[in-house]
C-alpha beads as a LAMMPS data file, in Angstrom:
LAMMPS data file: protein, C-alpha beads

267 atoms
266 bonds

1 atom types
1 bond types

-500.0 500.0 xlo xhi
-500.0 500.0 ylo yhi
-500.0 500.0 zlo zhi

Masses

1 110.0

Atoms # bond

1 1 1 -298.675 -132.119 448.642
2 1 1 -302.440 -132.296 448.856
3 1 1 -303.032 -128.549 449.324
4 1 1 -303.246 -126.268 446.319
5 1 1 -305.099 -123.249 445.034
6 1 1 -307.893 -123.602 442.505
7 1 1 -306.685 -124.729 439.084
8 1 1 -307.191 -121.324 437.493
9 1 1 -305.047 -118.839 435.621
10 1 1 -303.462 -115.955 437.496
11 1 1 -305.819 -113.602 435.668
12 1 1 -308.608 -114.720 437.971
13 1 1 -309.417 -112.554 440.944
14 1 1 -307.573 -112.930 444.256
15 1 1 -308.841 -111.296 447.434
16 1 1 -305.857 -110.420 449.654
17 1 1 -306.573 -109.555 453.296
18 1 1 -304.162 -107.978 455.787
19 1 1 -305.518 -108.090 459.341
20 1 1 -303.486 -105.620 461.394
21 1 1 -303.810 -104.222 464.891
22 1 1 -305.501 -101.030 463.687
23 1 1 -307.049 -101.780 460.282
24 1 1 -308.116 -104.658 458.095
25 1 1 -306.930 -103.997 454.545
26 1 1 -308.521 -105.659 451.532
27 1 1 -307.289 -105.751 447.942
28 1 1 -308.588 -107.483 444.835
29 1 1 -305.841 -108.536 442.428
30 1 1 -306.261 -109.285 438.747
31 1 1 -302.935 -110.786 437.791
32 1 1 -300.362 -108.746 439.669
33 1 1 -302.397 -105.543 439.644
34 1 1 -304.587 -104.213 442.441
35 1 1 -307.896 -103.232 440.847
36 1 1 -309.679 -102.350 444.083
37 1 1 -308.653 -101.863 447.703
38 1 1 -310.186 -100.557 450.927
39 1 1 -309.584 -100.471 454.678
40 1 1 -311.883 -101.098 457.635
41 1 1 -310.817 -100.005 461.133
42 1 1 -310.486 -103.145 463.230
43 1 1 -312.784 -101.803 465.939
44 1 1 -315.477 -101.064 463.348
45 1 1 -315.411 -104.422 461.580
46 1 1 -318.929 -105.844 461.285
47 1 1 -318.514 -108.275 458.414
48 1 1 -317.730 -108.475 454.698
49 1 1 -319.945 -106.524 452.353
50 1 1 -321.093 -108.040 449.094
51 1 1 -318.247 -107.820 446.584
52 1 1 -319.064 -106.453 443.154
53 1 1 -316.100 -108.357 441.705
54 1 1 -316.319 -112.163 441.812
55 1 1 -313.205 -113.733 443.325
56 1 1 -311.725 -117.188 442.857
57 1 1 -309.259 -117.349 445.760
58 1 1 -308.595 -115.529 449.039
59 1 1 -305.481 -115.330 451.179
60 1 1 -305.205 -113.860 454.691
61 1 1 -302.194 -112.470 456.557
62 1 1 -303.108 -111.742 460.177
63 1 1 -301.493 -110.605 463.416
64 1 1 -304.817 -110.655 465.305
65 1 1 -305.591 -114.362 465.856
66 1 1 -308.887 -113.751 467.640
67 1 1 -310.435 -112.185 464.528
68 1 1 -308.817 -114.303 461.798
69 1 1 -311.405 -117.077 461.842
70 1 1 -314.258 -114.601 461.969
71 1 1 -313.031 -112.821 458.844
72 1 1 -312.418 -116.183 457.177
73 1 1 -315.974 -117.328 457.909
74 1 1 -317.395 -114.013 456.671
75 1 1 -315.485 -114.270 453.384
76 1 1 -316.653 -117.849 452.883
77 1 1 -320.248 -116.837 453.588
78 1 1 -320.154 -113.819 451.277
79 1 1 -318.124 -115.209 448.352
80 1 1 -318.263 -118.971 448.664
81 1 1 -314.454 -119.041 448.754
82 1 1 -312.646 -120.438 451.784
83 1 1 -309.554 -118.284 452.440
84 1 1 -306.097 -119.762 452.988
85 1 1 -304.202 -118.513 456.046
86 1 1 -300.528 -117.541 455.720
87 1 1 -298.483 -119.364 458.335
88 1 1 -301.101 -122.102 458.683
89 1 1 -301.991 -123.234 455.180
90 1 1 -299.067 -121.594 453.404
91 1 1 -295.534 -121.169 454.684
92 1 1 -293.398 -118.249 453.582
93 1 1 -290.375 -119.302 451.498
94 1 1 -287.846 -117.150 453.330
95 1 1 -285.387 -118.468 455.886
96 1 1 -286.329 -117.082 459.287
97 1 1 -283.423 -116.597 461.716
98 1 1 -285.567 -115.602 464.695
99 1 1 -284.513 -117.672 467.725
100 1 1 -288.159 -118.694 468.086
101 1 1 -289.505 -118.388 464.513
102 1 1 -293.100 -118.920 465.629
103 1 1 -292.968 -115.621 467.547
104 1 1 -292.343 -113.519 464.440
105 1 1 -295.444 -111.711 463.177
106 1 1 -296.603 -112.879 459.768
107 1 1 -296.825 -109.257 458.611
108 1 1 -293.107 -108.721 459.175
109 1 1 -292.158 -111.918 457.381
110 1 1 -294.499 -111.243 454.437
111 1 1 -293.073 -107.709 454.139
112 1 1 -289.558 -109.131 454.208
113 1 1 -290.437 -111.692 451.558
114 1 1 -292.125 -109.103 449.351
115 1 1 -289.226 -106.647 449.616
116 1 1 -286.662 -109.335 448.817
117 1 1 -288.671 -110.458 445.771
118 1 1 -289.518 -107.009 444.407
119 1 1 -286.328 -105.095 445.218
120 1 1 -283.875 -107.978 445.813
121 1 1 -281.797 -108.566 448.948
122 1 1 -280.062 -107.188 450.900
123 1 1 -282.911 -104.935 451.903
124 1 1 -284.200 -103.121 454.998
125 1 1 -287.940 -102.783 455.603
126 1 1 -289.401 -99.963 457.695
127 1 1 -293.072 -100.453 458.557
128 1 1 -294.843 -97.624 460.375
129 1 1 -298.155 -98.594 461.899
130 1 1 -299.399 -99.330 465.413
131 1 1 -295.802 -100.370 466.024
132 1 1 -292.767 -99.370 463.992
133 1 1 -290.632 -102.261 462.821
134 1 1 -287.241 -102.076 461.133
135 1 1 -286.212 -105.425 459.649
136 1 1 -283.340 -106.780 457.586
137 1 1 -283.067 -109.413 454.866
138 1 1 -279.617 -110.488 453.737
139 1 1 -278.798 -111.839 450.303
140 1 1 -277.507 -115.141 451.656
141 1 1 -279.031 -115.787 455.065
142 1 1 -282.633 -114.621 454.621
143 1 1 -284.626 -112.781 457.293
144 1 1 -282.165 -111.714 460.002
145 1 1 -284.438 -109.979 462.525
146 1 1 -284.822 -106.347 463.425
147 1 1 -286.247 -103.836 465.874
148 1 1 -289.644 -102.809 467.249
149 1 1 -290.490 -99.411 468.719
150 1 1 -293.878 -97.787 469.437
151 1 1 -295.761 -96.365 466.472
152 1 1 -296.515 -92.652 466.289
153 1 1 -300.090 -92.900 467.525
154 1 1 -299.073 -95.441 470.166
155 1 1 -296.487 -93.001 471.503
156 1 1 -298.952 -90.112 471.531
157 1 1 -301.533 -92.207 473.374
158 1 1 -299.002 -93.465 475.913
159 1 1 -297.967 -89.929 476.903
160 1 1 -301.583 -88.987 477.528
161 1 1 -302.567 -92.186 479.348
162 1 1 -299.502 -92.417 481.575
163 1 1 -299.217 -88.823 482.728
164 1 1 -301.487 -86.575 484.759
165 1 1 -301.289 -83.382 482.722
166 1 1 -300.095 -84.115 479.177
167 1 1 -302.990 -83.752 476.723
168 1 1 -304.082 -86.154 474.022
169 1 1 -302.510 -84.961 470.776
170 1 1 -303.731 -85.977 467.339
171 1 1 -301.137 -87.069 464.816
172 1 1 -300.752 -84.436 462.102
173 1 1 -298.159 -83.052 459.682
174 1 1 -295.547 -81.066 461.555
175 1 1 -292.459 -78.961 460.955
176 1 1 -288.928 -79.454 462.131
177 1 1 -289.260 -76.769 464.769
178 1 1 -288.737 -76.470 468.497
179 1 1 -292.121 -76.783 470.191
180 1 1 -293.443 -73.546 471.713
181 1 1 -296.443 -75.121 473.423
182 1 1 -297.149 -78.504 474.973
183 1 1 -299.052 -79.885 471.989
184 1 1 -296.267 -78.992 469.549
185 1 1 -293.605 -80.287 471.934
186 1 1 -295.362 -83.643 472.066
187 1 1 -296.135 -83.878 468.343
188 1 1 -292.709 -82.727 467.175
189 1 1 -290.957 -84.835 469.780
190 1 1 -292.782 -88.013 468.788
191 1 1 -292.477 -87.545 465.019
192 1 1 -288.907 -86.202 464.882
193 1 1 -287.757 -88.529 467.655
194 1 1 -289.207 -91.555 465.872
195 1 1 -287.626 -90.537 462.559
196 1 1 -284.239 -90.140 464.267
197 1 1 -284.624 -93.473 466.028
198 1 1 -285.459 -95.179 462.744
199 1 1 -282.383 -93.610 461.100
200 1 1 -280.203 -94.954 463.907
201 1 1 -281.707 -98.441 463.602
202 1 1 -281.226 -98.412 459.830
203 1 1 -277.578 -97.482 460.330
204 1 1 -277.161 -100.362 462.778
205 1 1 -278.532 -102.809 460.208
206 1 1 -276.477 -101.329 457.376
207 1 1 -273.328 -101.972 459.376
208 1 1 -274.333 -105.627 459.418
209 1 1 -275.524 -106.154 455.835
210 1 1 -274.020 -103.336 453.764
211 1 1 -273.855 -99.544 453.825
212 1 1 -275.697 -99.217 450.509
213 1 1 -278.560 -101.526 451.434
214 1 1 -281.901 -100.426 449.971
215 1 1 -284.591 -99.182 452.375
216 1 1 -288.246 -99.878 451.665
217 1 1 -290.917 -98.115 453.688
218 1 1 -294.533 -99.122 454.214
219 1 1 -297.407 -98.641 456.652
220 1 1 -299.898 -95.859 457.249
221 1 1 -297.450 -93.352 458.750
222 1 1 -294.448 -93.969 456.509
223 1 1 -294.811 -90.763 454.464
224 1 1 -294.659 -88.631 457.609
225 1 1 -291.526 -90.456 458.759
226 1 1 -289.958 -90.173 455.298
227 1 1 -290.249 -86.369 455.474
228 1 1 -287.892 -86.220 458.444
229 1 1 -285.661 -89.228 457.853
230 1 1 -282.132 -88.622 456.615
231 1 1 -282.232 -91.971 454.805
232 1 1 -283.435 -92.524 451.253
233 1 1 -286.610 -94.475 451.935
234 1 1 -288.509 -95.848 448.955
235 1 1 -292.204 -96.065 449.833
236 1 1 -294.432 -98.982 448.861
237 1 1 -297.712 -98.552 450.740
238 1 1 -299.005 -101.895 449.417
239 1 1 -295.895 -103.942 450.184
240 1 1 -297.685 -106.494 452.366
241 1 1 -300.610 -106.890 449.975
242 1 1 -298.135 -107.364 447.122
243 1 1 -296.391 -109.979 449.244
244 1 1 -299.669 -111.852 449.648
245 1 1 -300.074 -111.905 445.875
246 1 1 -296.497 -113.106 445.392
247 1 1 -297.132 -115.988 447.786
248 1 1 -300.267 -116.843 445.852
249 1 1 -298.362 -116.685 442.593
250 1 1 -295.560 -118.865 443.943
251 1 1 -297.991 -121.487 445.197
252 1 1 -300.058 -121.364 442.031
253 1 1 -297.042 -121.811 439.755
254 1 1 -295.613 -124.591 441.918
255 1 1 -292.284 -122.862 442.515
256 1 1 -291.719 -124.550 445.853
257 1 1 -288.877 -126.642 444.444
258 1 1 -286.898 -123.419 443.936
259 1 1 -287.338 -122.209 447.523
260 1 1 -285.344 -122.967 450.695
261 1 1 -288.506 -123.836 452.632
262 1 1 -291.789 -125.494 451.741
263 1 1 -294.312 -123.014 450.344
264 1 1 -297.384 -125.176 450.686
265 1 1 -298.020 -126.710 454.057
266 1 1 -298.206 -130.485 453.948
267 1 1 -301.562 -132.009 454.843

Bonds

1 1 1 2
2 1 2 3
3 1 3 4
4 1 4 5
5 1 5 6
6 1 6 7
7 1 7 8
8 1 8 9
9 1 9 10
10 1 10 11
11 1 11 12
12 1 12 13
13 1 13 14
14 1 14 15
15 1 15 16
16 1 16 17
17 1 17 18
18 1 18 19
19 1 19 20
20 1 20 21
21 1 21 22
22 1 22 23
23 1 23 24
24 1 24 25
25 1 25 26
26 1 26 27
27 1 27 28
28 1 28 29
29 1 29 30
30 1 30 31
31 1 31 32
32 1 32 33
33 1 33 34
34 1 34 35
35 1 35 36
36 1 36 37
37 1 37 38
38 1 38 39
39 1 39 40
40 1 40 41
41 1 41 42
42 1 42 43
43 1 43 44
44 1 44 45
45 1 45 46
46 1 46 47
47 1 47 48
48 1 48 49
49 1 49 50
50 1 50 51
51 1 51 52
52 1 52 53
53 1 53 54
54 1 54 55
55 1 55 56
56 1 56 57
57 1 57 58
58 1 58 59
59 1 59 60
60 1 60 61
61 1 61 62
62 1 62 63
63 1 63 64
64 1 64 65
65 1 65 66
66 1 66 67
67 1 67 68
68 1 68 69
69 1 69 70
70 1 70 71
71 1 71 72
72 1 72 73
73 1 73 74
74 1 74 75
75 1 75 76
76 1 76 77
77 1 77 78
78 1 78 79
79 1 79 80
80 1 80 81
81 1 81 82
82 1 82 83
83 1 83 84
84 1 84 85
85 1 85 86
86 1 86 87
87 1 87 88
88 1 88 89
89 1 89 90
90 1 90 91
91 1 91 92
92 1 92 93
93 1 93 94
94 1 94 95
95 1 95 96
96 1 96 97
97 1 97 98
98 1 98 99
99 1 99 100
100 1 100 101
101 1 101 102
102 1 102 103
103 1 103 104
104 1 104 105
105 1 105 106
106 1 106 107
107 1 107 108
108 1 108 109
109 1 109 110
110 1 110 111
111 1 111 112
112 1 112 113
113 1 113 114
114 1 114 115
115 1 115 116
116 1 116 117
117 1 117 118
118 1 118 119
119 1 119 120
120 1 120 121
121 1 121 122
122 1 122 123
123 1 123 124
124 1 124 125
125 1 125 126
126 1 126 127
127 1 127 128
128 1 128 129
129 1 129 130
130 1 130 131
131 1 131 132
132 1 132 133
133 1 133 134
134 1 134 135
135 1 135 136
136 1 136 137
137 1 137 138
138 1 138 139
139 1 139 140
140 1 140 141
141 1 141 142
142 1 142 143
143 1 143 144
144 1 144 145
145 1 145 146
146 1 146 147
147 1 147 148
148 1 148 149
149 1 149 150
150 1 150 151
151 1 151 152
152 1 152 153
153 1 153 154
154 1 154 155
155 1 155 156
156 1 156 157
157 1 157 158
158 1 158 159
159 1 159 160
160 1 160 161
161 1 161 162
162 1 162 163
163 1 163 164
164 1 164 165
165 1 165 166
166 1 166 167
167 1 167 168
168 1 168 169
169 1 169 170
170 1 170 171
171 1 171 172
172 1 172 173
173 1 173 174
174 1 174 175
175 1 175 176
176 1 176 177
177 1 177 178
178 1 178 179
179 1 179 180
180 1 180 181
181 1 181 182
182 1 182 183
183 1 183 184
184 1 184 185
185 1 185 186
186 1 186 187
187 1 187 188
188 1 188 189
189 1 189 190
190 1 190 191
191 1 191 192
192 1 192 193
193 1 193 194
194 1 194 195
195 1 195 196
196 1 196 197
197 1 197 198
198 1 198 199
199 1 199 200
200 1 200 201
201 1 201 202
202 1 202 203
203 1 203 204
204 1 204 205
205 1 205 206
206 1 206 207
207 1 207 208
208 1 208 209
209 1 209 210
210 1 210 211
211 1 211 212
212 1 212 213
213 1 213 214
214 1 214 215
215 1 215 216
216 1 216 217
217 1 217 218
218 1 218 219
219 1 219 220
220 1 220 221
221 1 221 222
222 1 222 223
223 1 223 224
224 1 224 225
225 1 225 226
226 1 226 227
227 1 227 228
228 1 228 229
229 1 229 230
230 1 230 231
231 1 231 232
232 1 232 233
233 1 233 234
234 1 234 235
235 1 235 236
236 1 236 237
237 1 237 238
238 1 238 239
239 1 239 240
240 1 240 241
241 1 241 242
242 1 242 243
243 1 243 244
244 1 244 245
245 1 245 246
246 1 246 247
247 1 247 248
248 1 248 249
249 1 249 250
250 1 250 251
251 1 251 252
252 1 252 253
253 1 253 254
254 1 254 255
255 1 255 256
256 1 256 257
257 1 257 258
258 1 258 259
259 1 259 260
260 1 260 261
261 1 261 262
262 1 262 263
263 1 263 264
264 1 264 265
265 1 265 266
266 1 266 267
């Protein structure tokens, strides 16, 4: 193994970056604690501002390949630190049972890894963002797979773009009421319908891996879904960022011998 992080203690600063389809999320870790975090809408990204906190390492999880290298170059230019890329430089130590493992988004696998490490498997992860994913990790087999449905804003946009008369509706808190106008019908239908769909998908997974399986929720819209879900969802808004830190910690401490897969990519 010729690849490793800097020979520093875990008390040194790690910059964790989550490049999603809607936002780029940044977090600075000192040990296992987030001391600073911020988001930049993907469409508004213009570069990395000067960081007030000096960092020693950086780790990127991305589902937008066309911007990954740009962010990496910007971080290197601003901080002097060359980021490591999850899936390229570092492999996730969780068995992936996707038929074509390379097709699985790194965000879903990092979330699955984080949930299994923090809450222990079996566990179900509900992530509500541009898309809604519902994934399962078993205690023995690892990452099993899951489901993808449109996110709340994606559904609202699709109704407006693909119909002649339905208006564009902004996502907002709603009540469990029958809609009395078109806007409320759309908003309530999307939010309540998505929550019901998620409940059904959770039940499908629980049949497979256990009726008492824990459910961890994350993503920008998870609190709205939690309000209307019949399932006991435990929210961790920083699940993916915590997963990035856990991967860093595992690589730093050299725990690869304890994992089913190689944590550090061979070079």
